[in-house]
MILO-692630 format. One record per residue (C-alpha): residue number from 1; x, y, z. Coordinates in nm, 4 decimals, decimal comma. Last residue first. Layout:
% residues N
   num         xx         yy         zz
   NUM          X          Y          Z
...
***
This chain:
% residues 671
   num         xx         yy         zz
   671   -14,2529    12,4991    16,0049
   670   -13,9495    12,3199    16,1547
   669   -13,7380    12,5565    16,3628
   668   -13,9441    12,4727    16,6700
   667   -13,7856    12,1279    16,6774
   666   -13,4452    12,2772    16,7300
   665   -13,1313    12,3412    16,5284
   664   -12,8979    12,6392    16,5725
   663   -12,6309    12,6447    16,2995
   662   -12,2830    12,6989    16,4385
   661   -12,0920    13,0127    16,3495
   660   -11,7279    12,9833    16,2475
   659   -11,7968    13,0351    15,8760
   658   -11,9626    13,3680    15,9406
   657   -12,3325    13,3724    15,8465
   656   -12,5177    13,4724    15,5272
   655   -12,4356    13,1586    15,3301
   654   -12,5108    12,9506    15,6410
   653   -12,8571    13,1032    15,6717
   652   -12,9388    13,0015    15,3133
   651   -12,8136    12,6478    15,3793
   650   -13,0237    12,6249    15,6956
   649   -13,3330    12,7496    15,5186
   648   -13,2689    12,4808    15,2522
   647   -13,2105    12,2205    15,5240
   646   -13,5256    12,3119    15,7114
   645   -13,7323    12,2638    15,3974
   644   -13,5792    11,9174    15,3568
   643   -13,6712    11,8357    15,7157
   642   -14,0269    11,9529    15,6608
   641   -14,0553    11,7524    15,3367
   640   -13,9240    11,4405    15,5016
   639   -14,1431    11,4717    15,8082
   638   -14,4556    11,5256    15,6004
   637   -14,3863    11,2177    15,3894
   636   -14,2950    11,0123    15,6948
   635   -14,6243    11,0914    15,8609
   634   -14,6123    11,2572    16,2010
   633   -14,4562    11,1050    16,5135
   632   -14,1105    11,2490    16,4455
   631   -13,8208    11,0381    16,5632
   630   -13,6117    10,9780    16,2478
   629   -13,5765    11,3114    16,0660
   628   -13,5660    11,5283    16,3799
   627   -13,3166    11,2964    16,5451
   626   -13,0964    11,3119    16,2342
   625   -13,1081    11,6922    16,2435
   624   -12,9945    11,7049    16,6042
   623   -12,7083    11,4645    16,5314
   622   -12,5945    11,6810    16,2391
   621   -12,6039    11,9936    16,4558
   620   -12,4031    11,8168    16,7229
   619   -12,1329    11,7383    16,4656
   618   -12,0627    12,1099    16,4318
   617   -11,9618    12,3327    16,1387
   616   -12,2673    12,3410    15,9171
   615   -12,2678    12,3484    15,5366
   614   -12,0008    12,0827    15,5092
   613   -12,2154    11,8370    15,3244
   612   -12,3557    11,5867    15,5750
   611   -12,6857    11,7699    15,6045
   610   -12,7634    11,7074    15,2395
   609   -12,7451    11,3383    15,3095
   608   -13,0183    11,3735    15,5676
   607   -13,2417    11,5744    15,3386
   606   -13,2021    11,3290    15,0516
   605   -13,2687    11,0328    15,2751
   604   -13,5745    11,2038    15,4183
   603   -13,7062    11,2873    15,0697
   602   -13,6415    10,9359    14,9437
   601   -13,8443    10,7776    15,2194
   600   -13,6507    10,5683    15,4644
   599   -13,5612    10,2088    15,3964
   598   -13,5944     9,9851    15,7017
   597   -13,2793     9,9908    15,9162
   596   -12,9955     9,7459    15,9812
   595   -12,9086     9,6307    15,6305
   594   -13,0401     9,8706    15,3647
   593   -12,8988     9,8463    15,0133
   592   -13,2235     9,7933    14,8233
   591   -13,2003    10,1128    14,6168
   590   -12,9336    10,3839    14,5807
   589   -12,6345    10,2149    14,4258
   588   -12,8158     9,9677    14,2033
   587   -13,0516    10,2487    14,0985
   586   -12,7675    10,4308    13,9234
   585   -12,8258    10,8038    13,8853
   584   -12,8102    10,9729    13,5457
   583   -12,5532    11,2333    13,4396
   582   -12,5470    11,2863    13,0619
   581   -12,2267    11,4263    12,9145
   580   -12,1675    11,1184    12,6984
   579   -12,2465    10,8861    12,9918
   578   -12,1387    11,0104    13,3322
   577   -12,2399    10,8223    13,6483
   576   -12,4289    10,9443    13,9524
   575   -12,4486    10,7349    14,2718
   574   -12,0855    10,6360    14,2836
   573   -11,9640    10,2872    14,3890
   572   -11,6612    10,3325    14,6196
   571   -11,8408    10,2945    14,8565
   570   -12,1605    10,0931    14,8884
   569   -12,1807    10,1066    15,2700
   568   -12,5100     9,9371    15,3495
   567   -12,7263    10,1624    15,5620
   566   -12,6783    10,2242    15,9314
   565   -12,7074    10,5993    15,9490
   564   -12,3291    10,6357    15,9271
   563   -12,3385    10,4272    15,6079
   562   -12,5986    10,6689    15,4758
   561   -12,3713    10,9661    15,5302
   560   -12,0717    10,7962    15,3703
   559   -12,2769    10,6974    15,0656
   558   -12,3924    11,0557    14,9992
   557   -12,0439    11,1942    15,0547
   556   -11,8715    10,9514    14,8161
   555   -11,9116    11,0195    14,4430
   554   -12,2597    11,1719    14,4651
   553   -12,2058    11,4774    14,6784
   552   -11,9172    11,7213    14,6380
   551   -11,7249    11,5451    14,3601
   550   -12,0300    11,4369    14,1612
   549   -12,2010    11,7735    14,1823
   548   -11,8758    11,9495    14,0976
   547   -11,8250    11,7253    13,7927
   546   -12,1812    11,7792    13,6735
   545   -12,1708    12,1570    13,7065
   544   -11,8297    12,1860    13,5382
   543   -11,9236    11,9559    13,2495
   542   -12,2471    12,1420    13,1699
   541   -12,5591    11,9601    13,2677
   540   -12,7981    11,7951    13,0213
   539   -13,0842    11,6686    13,2392
   538   -13,0365    11,9491    13,4897
   537   -12,7924    12,0114    13,7754
   536   -13,0235    11,9956    14,0779
   535   -13,3575    11,9064    13,9250
   534   -13,2394    11,6336    13,6844
   533   -12,9886    11,5144    13,9463
   532   -13,2781    11,4189    14,1769
   531   -13,0845    11,2927    14,4805
   530   -13,2311    10,9501    14,4178
   529   -13,4448    10,7882    14,1473
   528   -13,4640    11,1141    13,9461
   527   -13,2687    11,0986    13,6172
   526   -13,2641    10,7245    13,5848
   525   -13,0193    10,4415    13,5279
   524   -13,0685    10,0688    13,5658
   523   -12,7691     9,8397    13,6120
   522   -12,8360     9,4684    13,6045
   521   -12,7356     9,1857    13,8390
   520   -12,8513     9,3301    14,1698
   519   -12,6696     9,4137    14,4917
   518   -12,3897     9,6570    14,5666
   517   -12,0731     9,6321    14,7782
   516   -11,8611     9,3731    14,5941
   515   -11,9739     9,4801    14,2469
   514   -12,1280     9,2794    13,9652
   513   -12,0552     9,4019    13,6093
   512   -12,3453     9,5750    13,4366
   511   -12,1818     9,9145    13,4816
   510   -11,9023     9,7991    13,2521
   509   -12,1480     9,7655    12,9643
   508   -12,2673    10,1198    13,0280
   507   -11,9115    10,2496    13,0088
   506   -11,8547    10,0732    12,6771
   505   -12,1718    10,2233    12,5314
   504   -12,0790    10,5656    12,6661
   503   -11,7376    10,5413    12,4994
   502   -11,8978    10,4522    12,1675
   501   -12,1411    10,7396    12,2082
   500   -11,8610    10,9849    12,2801
   499   -11,6682    10,8679    11,9728
   498   -11,9762    10,9147    11,7539
   497   -12,0326    11,2628    11,8882
   496   -11,6692    11,3547    11,8265
   495   -11,6870    11,2185    11,4717
   494   -11,9996    11,4203    11,3977
   493   -11,8102    11,7349    11,4929
   492   -11,9009    11,9459    11,7933
   491   -11,9307    12,3232    11,7601
   490   -12,3084    12,3634    11,7601
   489   -12,3815    12,7215    11,8658
   488   -12,4029    12,8455    11,5050
   487   -12,6485    12,5749    11,4098
   486   -12,9103    12,8210    11,2914
   485   -13,2133    12,6362    11,1632
   484   -13,4239    12,6063    10,8490
   483   -13,3905    12,2416    10,7544
   482   -13,3703    12,2322    10,3769
   481   -13,6702    12,1051    10,1802
   480   -13,8016    11,7774    10,0444
   479   -14,1724    11,7026    10,0062
   478   -14,4061    11,4116     9,9425
   477   -14,1583    11,1240     9,9234
   476   -14,3478    10,7960     9,8821
   475   -14,2002    10,4861    10,0474
   474   -14,3152    10,1638     9,8826
   473   -14,4224     9,8837    10,1182
   472   -14,7303     9,7807     9,9190
   471   -14,9570     9,9531    10,1724
   470   -14,7819    10,2879    10,1116
   469   -14,5393    10,4499    10,3557
   468   -14,5805    10,8274    10,3427
   467   -14,3110    11,0924    10,3566
   466   -14,2268    11,4541    10,4357
   465   -13,8528    11,5224    10,4331
   464   -13,6674    11,8060    10,6104
   463   -13,3056    11,7922    10,4981
   462   -12,9743    11,8828    10,6582
   461   -12,7213    11,6702    10,4663
   460   -12,6825    11,8664    10,1432
   459   -12,5500    11,7483     9,8069
   458   -12,9028    11,7046     9,6725
   457   -12,8535    11,3626     9,5181
   456   -12,6392    11,2340     9,8045
   455   -12,8781    11,3623    10,0688
   454   -13,1707    11,2112     9,8797
   453   -13,0018    10,8709     9,8584
   452   -12,9381    10,8591    10,2316
   451   -13,2944    10,9820    10,2823
   450   -13,4392    10,6871    10,0939
   449   -13,2322    10,4144    10,2590
   448   -13,2853    10,5490    10,6103
   447   -13,6560    10,5935    10,5467
   446   -13,6918    10,2402    10,4144
   445   -13,5194    10,0920    10,7191
   444   -13,7188    10,3199    10,9485
   443   -14,0540    10,2041    10,8133
   442   -13,9889     9,8302    10,7911
   441   -13,8072     9,8057    11,1256
   440   -13,4641     9,9140    11,2492
   439   -13,3071     9,5868    11,1306
   438   -13,0767     9,7321    10,8715
   437   -12,7551     9,9178    10,9411
   436   -12,6380    10,2414    10,7840
   435   -12,8578    10,4425    11,0193
   434   -12,6590    10,3228    11,3181
   433   -12,3745    10,5676    11,2488
   432   -12,6328    10,8357    11,1709
   431   -12,7790    10,8092    11,5187
   430   -13,1458    10,7191    11,5073
   429   -13,4104    10,9058    11,7045
   428   -13,7739    10,7941    11,6754
   427   -14,0838    10,9971    11,7538
   426   -14,4399    10,8707    11,7656
   425   -14,7693    11,0445    11,6962
   424   -15,0778    10,8839    11,8476
   423   -15,3377    11,1590    11,8372
   422   -15,2098    11,3181    11,5162
   421   -15,3830    11,6506    11,4506
   420   -15,0688    11,8678    11,4388
   419   -15,1178    11,9517    11,0710
   418   -14,7800    11,8095    10,9710
   417   -14,8374    11,4958    11,1787
   416   -15,1925    11,4226    11,0622
   415   -15,1077    11,5093    10,7017
   414   -15,0778    11,1748    10,5230
   413   -15,3697    11,0081    10,7028
   412   -15,3923    10,6340    10,7767
   411   -15,4707    10,7130    11,1416
   410   -15,2437    10,4658    11,3236
   409   -14,8870    10,4815    11,1943
   408   -14,8244    10,8485    11,2700
   407   -14,4683    10,9772    11,2383
   406   -14,1997    11,2049    11,3802
   405   -13,8579    11,0822    11,2681
   404   -13,5357    11,2465    11,3894
   403   -13,2281    11,1124    11,2118
   402   -12,9347    11,2067    11,4293
   401   -12,5970    11,3674    11,3645
   400   -12,6467    11,6806    11,5778
   399   -12,7663    11,9997    11,4093
   398   -12,8654    12,1373    11,7484
   397   -13,2386    12,2014    11,7375
   396   -13,3484    12,0329    11,4145
   395   -13,1394    11,7221    11,4879
   394   -13,0199    11,6151    11,1484
   393   -13,1806    11,4202    10,8631
   392   -13,5199    11,5450    10,9772
   391   -13,8059    11,3066    10,9058
   390   -14,1699    11,4026    10,8778
   389   -14,4839    11,1929    10,8898
   388   -14,6792    10,9128    10,7334
   387   -14,7568    10,5500    10,8125
   386   -14,9459    10,2600    10,6575
   385   -15,1291    10,4861    10,4132
   384   -15,5064    10,4738    10,3929
   383   -15,5366    10,7516    10,1328
   382   -15,2964    10,9176     9,8893
   381   -15,4194    11,1924     9,6562
   380   -15,2546    11,2098     9,3141
   379   -15,0605    11,5312     9,2519
   378   -15,1317    11,8944     9,1543
   377   -14,8831    12,1740     9,2238
   376   -14,9604    12,5447     9,1877
   375   -14,6829    12,7893     9,1011
   374   -14,5912    13,1512     9,1653
   373   -14,5044    13,3421     8,8462
   372   -14,8068    13,5714     8,8784
   371   -14,6537    13,7266     9,1903
   370   -14,9286    13,8724     9,4092
   369   -14,7181    13,7963     9,7148
   368   -15,0058    13,6919     9,9394
   367   -15,0936    13,3458     9,8155
   366   -15,3892    13,1886     9,9994
   365   -15,6267    13,2711     9,7137
   364   -15,4158    13,0619     9,4775
   363   -15,4802    12,7554     9,6943
   362   -15,8534    12,8141     9,7268
   361   -15,8869    12,9037     9,3588
   360   -15,7175    12,5754     9,2687
   359   -15,9631    12,3786     9,4809
   358   -16,2662    12,5657     9,3412
   357   -16,1546    12,5004     8,9827
   356   -16,0964    12,1334     9,0576
   355   -16,4391    12,1019     9,2192
   354   -16,6120    12,2540     8,9173
   353   -16,3925    12,0718     8,6686
   352   -16,4722    11,7254     8,7997
   351   -16,2309    11,5326     8,5776
   350   -15,9534    11,5546     8,8381
   349   -16,1622    11,3607     9,0867
   348   -16,2980    11,4453     9,4306
   347   -16,0805    11,7530     9,4773
   346   -15,8493    11,8105     9,7714
   345   -15,7157    12,1464     9,8835
   344   -15,3876    12,2806    10,0164
   343   -15,3564    12,6289    10,1635
   342   -15,0539    12,8415    10,2390
   341   -14,8765    12,9262    10,5641
   340   -14,8690    12,5640    10,6792
   339   -14,4913    12,5420    10,6673
   338   -14,3424    12,8863    10,6117
   337   -14,0052    12,7099    10,5643
   336   -13,7907    13,0183    10,6144
   335   -13,4438    13,1342    10,5080
   334   -13,3303    12,8416    10,2957
   333   -13,6675    12,8257    10,1254
   332   -13,9505    12,5772    10,1682
   331   -14,2032    12,8582    10,1328
   330   -14,1616    13,2099     9,9872
   329   -14,0924    13,0888     9,6324
   328   -14,4354    12,9312     9,6136
   327   -14,5643    12,5806     9,5579
   326   -14,9096    12,5352     9,7110
   325   -15,0847    12,2021     9,6794
   324   -15,3905    12,0715     9,4933
   323   -15,4648    11,7114     9,5881
   322   -15,5979    11,4581     9,3417
   321   -15,8547    11,1807     9,3254
   320   -15,8243    10,9752     9,0092
   319   -16,0869    10,9876     8,7343
   318   -15,8523    11,1158     8,4657
   317   -15,5185    11,2344     8,6054
   316   -15,3451    11,3645     8,2922
   315   -15,6396    11,4309     8,0644
   314   -15,8455    11,5972     8,3371
   313   -15,5466    11,8046     8,4469
   312   -15,4806    11,9221     8,0911
   311   -15,8454    12,0181     8,0423
   310   -15,8449    12,2079     8,3718
   309   -15,5354    12,4013     8,2638
   308   -15,6876    12,4845     7,9243
   307   -16,0056    12,6119     8,0862
   306   -15,8046    12,8089     8,3407
   305   -15,6439    13,0104     8,0639
   304   -15,5256    13,3583     8,1586
   303   -15,5673    13,3397     8,5367
   302   -15,4361    12,9836     8,5584
   301   -15,1353    13,0468     8,3366
   300   -15,0520    13,3588     8,5406
   299   -15,0825    13,1665     8,8658
   298   -14,8268    12,9257     8,7290
   297   -14,8674    12,5600     8,6424
   296   -14,7580    12,2290     8,7884
   295   -14,8502    11,8729     8,7072
   294   -14,7245    11,5883     8,9185
   293   -14,6603    11,2158     8,9259
   292   -14,5605    11,0918     9,2684
   291   -14,2040    11,0685     9,3927
   290   -14,1233    10,7110     9,4886
   289   -13,8359    10,5900     9,7043
   288   -13,5070    10,4016     9,6879
   287   -13,4345    10,4674     9,3209
   286   -13,4559    10,8467     9,3000
   285   -13,3246    11,0244     8,9911
   284   -13,6238    11,0776     8,7618
   283   -13,8325    11,2346     9,0441
   282   -13,5570    11,4483     9,2001
   281   -13,5787    11,7485     8,9709
   280   -13,9592    11,7419     8,9605
   279   -13,9842    11,7090     9,3396
   278   -13,7609    12,0114     9,3907
   277   -13,9461    12,2198     9,1333
   276   -14,2870    12,1432     9,2809
   275   -14,1891    12,2397     9,6352
   274   -13,9920    12,5397     9,5153
   273   -13,6174    12,5121     9,4928
   272   -13,3974    12,2525     9,6565
   271   -13,2076    12,1152     9,3570
   270   -13,0404    12,4441     9,2700
   269   -12,9760    12,5487     9,6300
   268   -12,8226    12,2082     9,6921
   267   -12,5964    12,2446     9,3890
   266   -12,4809    12,5898     9,5024
   265   -12,4206    12,5043     9,8687
   264   -12,0511    12,4235     9,8324
   263   -11,9797    12,7458     9,6370
   262   -11,8702    12,7848     9,2751
   261   -12,0966    12,5230     9,1202
   260   -12,3219    12,7508     8,9191
   259   -12,6779    12,6302     8,9437
   258   -12,9794    12,6177     8,7139
   257   -13,3549    12,6308     8,7320
   256   -13,3633    12,9827     8,8798
   255   -13,6475    13,1008     8,6558
   254   -13,4308    13,0143     8,3535
   253   -13,5393    13,3208     8,1535
   252   -13,4725    13,3140     7,7791
   251   -13,3017    13,6278     7,6496
   250   -13,2779    13,7709     7,3001
   249   -13,0041    13,9023     7,0736
   248   -13,1216    14,0195     6,7295
   247   -12,8003    14,1282     6,5649
   246   -12,7406    14,4990     6,5113
   245   -12,3626    14,4846     6,5097
   244   -12,3545    14,6409     6,8578
   243   -12,5684    14,3559     6,9938
   242   -12,3397    14,0981     6,8333
   241   -12,0361    14,2748     6,9795
   240   -12,2036    14,2689     7,3227
   239   -12,2452    13,8928     7,2913
   238   -11,8832    13,8451     7,1902
   237   -11,7552    14,0545     7,4831
   236   -11,9988    13,8837     7,7248
   235   -11,8334    13,5480     7,6349
   234   -11,5074    13,6386     7,8002
   233   -11,1988    13,8071     7,6610
   232   -10,8366    13,7008     7,6174
   231   -10,9082    13,5389     7,2819
   230   -11,0378    13,8644     7,1378
   229   -10,6923    14,0198     7,1675
   228   -10,5706    13,7509     6,9273
   227   -10,6746    13,9491     6,6226
   226   -10,6108    13,6956     6,3452
   225   -10,8994    13,8350     6,1444
   224   -11,0056    13,4852     6,0439
   223   -11,1111    13,3982     6,3993
   222   -11,3130    13,7170     6,4395
   221   -11,4811    13,6549     6,1031
   220   -11,5725    13,3017     6,2108
   219   -11,7431    13,4396     6,5239
   218   -11,9391    13,6902     6,3146
   217   -12,0529    13,4081     6,0860
   216   -12,1465    13,2085     6,3967
   215   -12,3713    13,4973     6,5044
   214   -12,5452    13,5266     6,1674
   213   -12,6030    13,1495     6,1497
   212   -12,7540    13,1209     6,5006
   211   -12,5740    13,1168     6,8339
   210   -12,7585    12,9631     7,1292
   209   -12,6126    13,0727     7,4606
   208   -12,5425    12,9104     7,7977
   207   -12,3403    13,0726     8,0792
   206   -12,6199    13,1936     8,3063
   205   -12,5973    13,5587     8,2065
   204   -12,7369    13,7512     8,5030
   203   -13,0537    13,9586     8,5112
   202   -13,2182    14,2731     8,6490
   201   -12,9276    14,5121     8,6569
   200   -12,8992    14,7006     8,9866
   199   -12,5493    14,5671     9,0446
   198   -12,4223    14,8067     8,7806
   197   -12,2761    14,6775     8,4515
   196   -11,9015    14,6240     8,4396
   195   -11,9304    14,2449     8,4312
   194   -12,0838    14,2609     8,0863
   193   -12,3905    14,2434     7,8623
   192   -12,6010    14,5255     7,7182
   191   -12,9142    14,5552     7,5047
   190   -13,0656    14,2077     7,5349
   189   -13,4255    14,1798     7,4163
   188   -13,6840    13,9934     7,6241
   187   -13,8313    14,3162     7,7619
   186   -13,5474    14,5616     7,7294
   185   -13,2898    14,3712     7,9253
   184   -12,9553    14,4643     8,0744
   183   -12,7438    14,1565     8,1470
   182   -12,4850    14,0925     8,4196
   181   -12,1842    13,8633     8,4083
   180   -12,1195    13,8492     8,7838
   179   -11,7800    13,9798     8,8912
   178   -11,9257    14,2667     9,0964
   177   -12,1556    14,0310     9,2827
   176   -11,8612    13,8145     9,3792
   175   -11,6724    14,1246     9,4956
   174   -11,9579    14,1989     9,7363
   173   -11,8617    13,8927     9,9375
   172   -12,1136    13,6084     9,9699
   171   -12,3910    13,5765    10,2284
   170   -12,6711    13,5720     9,9744
   169   -12,5212    13,5471     9,6265
   168   -12,7662    13,2942     9,4887
   167   -13,0601    13,5178     9,5792
   166   -12,9121    13,7939     9,3622
   165   -12,9659    13,5876     9,0480
   164   -13,3451    13,5865     9,0517
   163   -13,3571    13,7352     8,7004
   162   -13,1588    13,4462     8,5597
   161   -13,0609    13,4520     8,1933
   160   -13,0119    13,1974     7,9156
   159   -12,8969    13,3851     7,6107
   158   -13,0433    13,3748     7,2594
   157   -12,8447    13,4731     6,9497
   156   -12,9445    13,5554     6,5945
   155   -13,3020    13,4976     6,6980
   154   -13,5655    13,2294     6,7430
   153   -13,6526    13,0537     7,0679
   152   -13,7543    12,6874     7,0681
   151   -13,4028    12,5662     7,1438
   150   -13,3870    12,7845     7,4561
   149   -13,7163    12,6414     7,5764
   148   -13,5822    12,2879     7,5350
   147   -13,2589    12,3847     7,7074
   146   -13,4516    12,5070     8,0139
   145   -13,6747    12,1995     7,9981
   144   -13,3743    11,9731     8,0320
   143   -13,2602    12,1235     8,3601
   142   -12,9395    12,3077     8,4406
   141   -12,5884    12,2525     8,5722
   140   -12,2928    12,4920     8,5819
   139   -11,9130    12,4733     8,5969
   138   -11,8970    12,3492     8,2382
   137   -11,9815    12,6685     8,0494
   136   -12,2137    12,6188     7,7555
   135   -12,2233    12,7109     7,3869
   134   -12,5011    12,5911     7,1577
   133   -12,4342    12,5991     6,7854
   132   -12,6118    12,6805     6,4626
   131   -12,4059    12,6907     6,1426
   130   -12,3575    12,9857     5,9066
   129   -11,9851    13,0262     5,9641
   128   -11,8232    12,7012     6,0727
   127   -11,7285    12,6343     6,4342
   126   -11,4185    12,4178     6,4683
   125   -11,3525    12,4875     6,8419
   124   -11,0455    12,6965     6,9317
   123   -11,2370    13,0247     6,8919
   122   -11,4636    12,9019     7,1723
   121   -11,1600    12,8520     7,3960
   120   -11,0425    13,2059     7,3303
   119   -11,3922    13,3318     7,4093
   118   -11,3746    13,1548     7,7449
   117   -11,0642    13,3523     7,8414
   116   -10,6985    13,3243     7,7480
   115   -10,3771    13,3390     7,9511
   114   -10,3884    12,9996     8,1199
   113   -10,5812    12,8347     7,8360
   112   -10,3083    12,9006     7,5817
   111   -10,2906    12,5421     7,4560
   110   -10,6672    12,5317     7,4021
   109   -10,7143    12,1600     7,3511
   108   -10,9980    12,0194     7,1441
   107   -11,2009    11,7095     7,2256
   106   -11,4750    11,5514     7,0155
   105   -11,6796    11,3327     7,2536
   104   -11,7051    10,9524     7,2369
   103   -11,3956    10,8903     7,4488
   102   -11,5466    11,0584     7,7558
   101   -11,3424    10,9497     8,0595
   100   -11,0032    10,9679     7,8870
    99   -11,0761    11,3101     7,7399
    98   -11,1725    11,4594     8,0779
    97   -10,8533    11,3367     8,2420
    96   -10,6423    11,4518     7,9473
    95   -10,7751    11,8059     7,9804
    94   -10,5963    11,8623     8,3110
    93   -10,6433    12,2395     8,2620
    92   -10,7016    12,3026     7,8945
    91   -11,0187    12,1655     7,7465
    90   -11,2576    12,2511     7,4653
    89   -11,5336    11,9902     7,4478
    88   -11,7253    11,9341     7,1257
    87   -12,0564    11,7521     7,0852
    86   -12,1859    11,6743     6,7377
    85   -12,5113    11,6239     6,5524
    84   -12,7554    11,7464     6,8192
    83   -13,1237    11,6764     6,7562
    82   -13,2305    11,7968     7,0986
    81   -13,3804    11,5666     7,3656
    80   -13,0276    11,4774     7,4939
    79   -12,9152    11,8336     7,5610
    78   -12,9905    11,8217     7,9360
    77   -12,8401    11,4726     7,9622
    76   -12,5095    11,5952     7,8227
    75   -12,5024    11,8686     8,0859
    74   -12,5717    11,6273     8,3736
    73   -12,3065    11,3851     8,2535
    72   -12,0627    11,6774     8,2242
    71   -12,1293    11,7703     8,5868
    70   -12,0482    11,4187     8,6999
    69   -12,2764    11,1287     8,7775
    68   -12,6483    11,1209     8,8425
    67   -12,5694    10,9320     9,1610
    66   -12,4222    11,2460     9,3167
    65   -12,2950    11,5668     9,1592
    64   -11,9285    11,4716     9,1259
    63   -11,7062    11,7334     8,9630
    62   -11,5633    11,6039     8,6361
    61   -11,6679    11,9023     8,4237
    60   -11,5232    12,1388     8,6836
    59   -11,1747    11,9921     8,6459
    58   -11,0522    11,8574     8,9838
    57   -10,8278    12,0851     9,1884
    56   -11,0637    12,2200     9,4517
    55   -11,2940    12,5181     9,4271
    54   -11,2969    12,7863     9,1552
    53   -11,2073    12,5259     8,8967
    52   -10,9241    12,5901     8,6504
    51   -11,0169    12,6952     8,3007
    50   -11,0425    12,4898     7,9808
    49   -11,3986    12,3630     8,0146
    48   -11,6007    12,5335     7,7410
    47   -11,8632    12,2891     7,6147
    46   -11,9569    12,3291     7,2486
    45   -12,2858    12,1809     7,1309
    44   -12,3254    12,1373     6,7565
    43   -12,6187    12,1488     6,5204
    42   -12,4829    12,0722     6,1741
    41   -12,6471    12,2053     5,8583
    40   -12,3457    12,4221     5,7767
    39   -12,1072    12,1317     5,8120
    38   -11,8507    12,1153     6,0866
    37   -11,4741    12,1295     6,0973
    36   -11,1796    11,9208     6,2136
    35   -11,3752    11,6018     6,2531
    34   -11,3783    11,4018     6,5764
    33   -11,1177    11,3561     6,8454
    32   -10,8403    11,5299     7,0345
    31   -10,8073    11,8240     6,8008
    30   -10,5234    12,0441     6,9263
    29   -10,5279    12,4190     6,9443
    28   -10,2828    12,7083     6,9719
    27   -10,0592    12,6590     6,6694
    26   -10,3538    12,5235     6,4766
    25   -10,4399    12,1679     6,3676
    24   -10,1994    12,0077     6,6108
    23   -10,1476    11,6331     6,6041
    22   -10,3927    11,3769     6,7376
    21   -10,2254    11,1463     6,9902
    20    -9,8871    11,3110     7,0284
    19   -10,0508    11,6484     7,0625
    18   -10,2738    11,5150     7,3380
    17    -9,9799    11,3705     7,5285
    16    -9,7815    11,6930     7,5051
    15   -10,0647    11,9112     7,6313
    14   -10,1451    11,6756     7,9192
    13    -9,7802    11,6677     8,0237
    12    -9,7541    12,0455     8,0057
    11   -10,0300    12,1107     8,2602
    10    -9,9151    12,4644     8,3408
     9    -9,8431    12,5207     8,7086
     8   -10,1290    12,6650     8,9091
     7   -10,2537    13,0179     8,9710
     6   -10,5984    13,0674     9,1189
     5   -10,8852    13,1373     8,8777
     4   -11,0593    13,4729     8,8494
     3   -11,4268    13,4690     8,9280
     2   -11,6800    13,3929     8,6516
     1   -12,0283    13,4891     8,7673
***
């Protein structure tokens, strides 16, 4: 997809500075470095980066993609295994910034970049007829193996295509789909290319093409013709011209192993693919954790040549124990995790072909899609680990800024938590602001370091990470996938949460100060020590409910009632305090404050205090209730519960009665 670019002012300063440095070789192009033309035996890569970015103002080639560097770093790395003689970059928009950061690359300026398309930029590069070149957009990233497969293909031209392209457009406007550079395929042969093709077409042009000698000869002929109308067109126009001329134009499928960086989630969706694909992409990049060696193969490869697959596994893993894991497109996705939906199987050693064959058959047999392109993942088996479990880099329920770690450090198993078999599973919550500090313990410190790196590499901060801590202290990452949750009801920013926690910390420190009317040197808070706020307004009450509860009862009324019964008067110390929306009760206010009477049971105190709220209209009713609560000859527990029951009946009667009516109280009313 190549959406139209927003309008900006022409970068005249960059154009002038580049001309001063190198001098113009054509009226519409400037060579910034390197030779003016190539040799026929050259293999050259041409990066087209003249246009404005779809998002932001920084050139697409300089967009940051984490510790691996910028987009252009990623692209150069993908071509590194090839025997490339020269690299050319055609710039336009803020081209000087790209040139200054990559002095070893041959730069060419398309002076008419604002009015011309990608084909105009390609015509700017010194491509000689009869040479072989690779052409790539610079707002995309892809893997090395994709380029390696492209290089191995023969033909006058070979395009990289994506037959899973519609998945990338989930949730985007229909106009984005219409602008996609679509491809009609006849097997692996390209018959049509363009944005005007129907949305039903099976593939999208990724933005990378290999042009052989016949194709570069056609490109040179277009340049020599002087027809500048070509320059305003995109790459599909050249590719369609090659098809119309009878050139052999083929397609190499990327299988989704690429990303176009037009939307914020694009890079994350690229990195977070299948289980095997995600681990393979991250393995060479991680520094704070270990991703185990792996071998993956498709169901089709297994069904057509299991002997070859078993031979490869035996050579790769030798006598080591291995685990055979599922890796399908229907698990670990952005829509559903399907955790546990497919089988995993262990084999004694990779060289035992009978057990390996049975293990693979078990995993493949659990697949339900019937897609021969689904993968199987084989890795070394870990035993006797120090700890293992799952960490969410955000609260899975609310999306709040907390690391949530569920782990087992007792069984030595890697799957006790994920399978639900852990007998001694533990859960730790770490606010992200605290996660930058050390001192959380060996496991949490390593997890914090590893997941911070993973979030930066992936470009996404809501990750579900399976891990195992090895005996040597190394943290092994077993799986990385997006958290599948709808955070639509979460409207609080991370900064607001952090500010609330800081305020709660300061408030809690103030609660430790000694007071003139309460005893004790430390403040302890609980949800049910007195007046049971957890039952009345809930553990996480809404602001209105909590403030009403405090105003009507726990700020003063409760203490006033008890003072009238002869207890210590602790006013103005409230019973319930507010800490970041949480409303616990303070034990310093409610316990050990008796002076003239022995402490009554909590239920009696609660019932008596309830009576002081203005439910009834006469003082005599209150005196009658107090006599009931204090003079009964039965057990205190029974008395308290009976009095509390009376109060609830009393409150219900009051709601049905006129406000002027008094509440009749007598011993016979207690049942």
